[in-house]
C-alpha positions in Angstrom: -2.7 43.3 4.3 0.3 41.0 3.4 0.8 38.4 0.8 2.8 36.1 3.1 1.0 33.0 4.2 0.1 32.6 7.9 1.4 29.4 9.6 -1.6 28.5 11.5 0.1 25.7 13.5 2.2 28.2 15.3 -0.9 29.6 17.0 -2.2 26.2 18.2 -1.2 24.1 21.2 1.2 21.1 20.9 -1.6 18.5 21.3 -3.6 20.1 18.4 -0.5 20.2 16.2 0.3 16.5 16.9 -3.3 15.6 16.2 -3.2 17.5 12.9 0.0 15.8 11.9 -1.4 12.4 12.8 -4.5 13.0 10.6 -2.3 14.2 7.7 -0.1 11.1 7.9 -3.0 8.8 8.2 -4.6 10.3 5.1 -1.3 9.9 3.3 -1.0 6.2 4.4 -4.5 5.5 3.3 -3.9 7.1 -0.1 -0.7 5.1 -0.5 -2.5 1.9 0.4 -5.3 2.6 -2.1 -2.7 3.2 -4.8 -1.0 0.0 -4.0 -4.3 -2.0 -4.1 -5.0 -0.5 -7.5 -1.5 -1.5 -8.8 -1.9 -5.0 -7.3 -5.3 -5.5 -8.9 -4.0 -4.3 -12.3 -1.1 -6.7 -12.1 -3.4 -9.6 -11.1 -5.7 -8.9 -14.0 -2.7 -8.8 -16.3 -1.2 -12.0 -14.8 -4.5 -13.9 -15.1 -5.2 -12.6 -18.6 -2.8 -15.0 -20.3 -0.7 -18.0 -19.2 3.0 -17.6 -18.8 4.9 -18.2 -21.9 8.3 -18.7 -20.3 9.7 -20.2 -17.1 10.9 -16.8 -16.1 7.3 -15.4 -16.3 6.0 -18.3 -14.4 8.6 -17.9 -11.7 7.9 -14.1 -11.4 4.2 -14.8 -11.0 4.8 -17.5 -8.4 7.2 -15.2 -6.5 4.5 -12.5 -6.5 1.8 -14.9 -5.3 4.0 -16.2 -2.5 5.0 -12.8 -1.3 1.4 -11.6 -1.5 0.2 -14.5 0.7 2.9 -13.9 3.3 2.3 -10.1 3.4 -1.4 -10.6 3.7 -0.7 -12.0 7.2 -3.0 -14.9 6.7 -1.9 -17.9 8.8 -4.1 -20.1 6.7 -2.4 -19.0 3.5 1.0 -19.7 5.1 -0.1 -23.2 6.1 -1.4 -23.9 2.6 2.0 -22.9 1.1 4.0 -25.0 3.5 1.9 -28.1 2.7 
């Protein structure tokens, strides 16, 4: 018996290897998206908790909201921002 790990992907076909890699990457993307959502929610709670005390804070919050609306891909949000 050896202590060296066995690379299981070497014993599988190319389609199975690609399928495994796709599942791994999908899981990583989903984890990254969940972490991003948590950070966004935390920021939004913080931003709403107290009004801006300076113009710089107000501008930073406005930039965030504008970017968030455009990234959301919502055509309605874009129309609302354009007036």
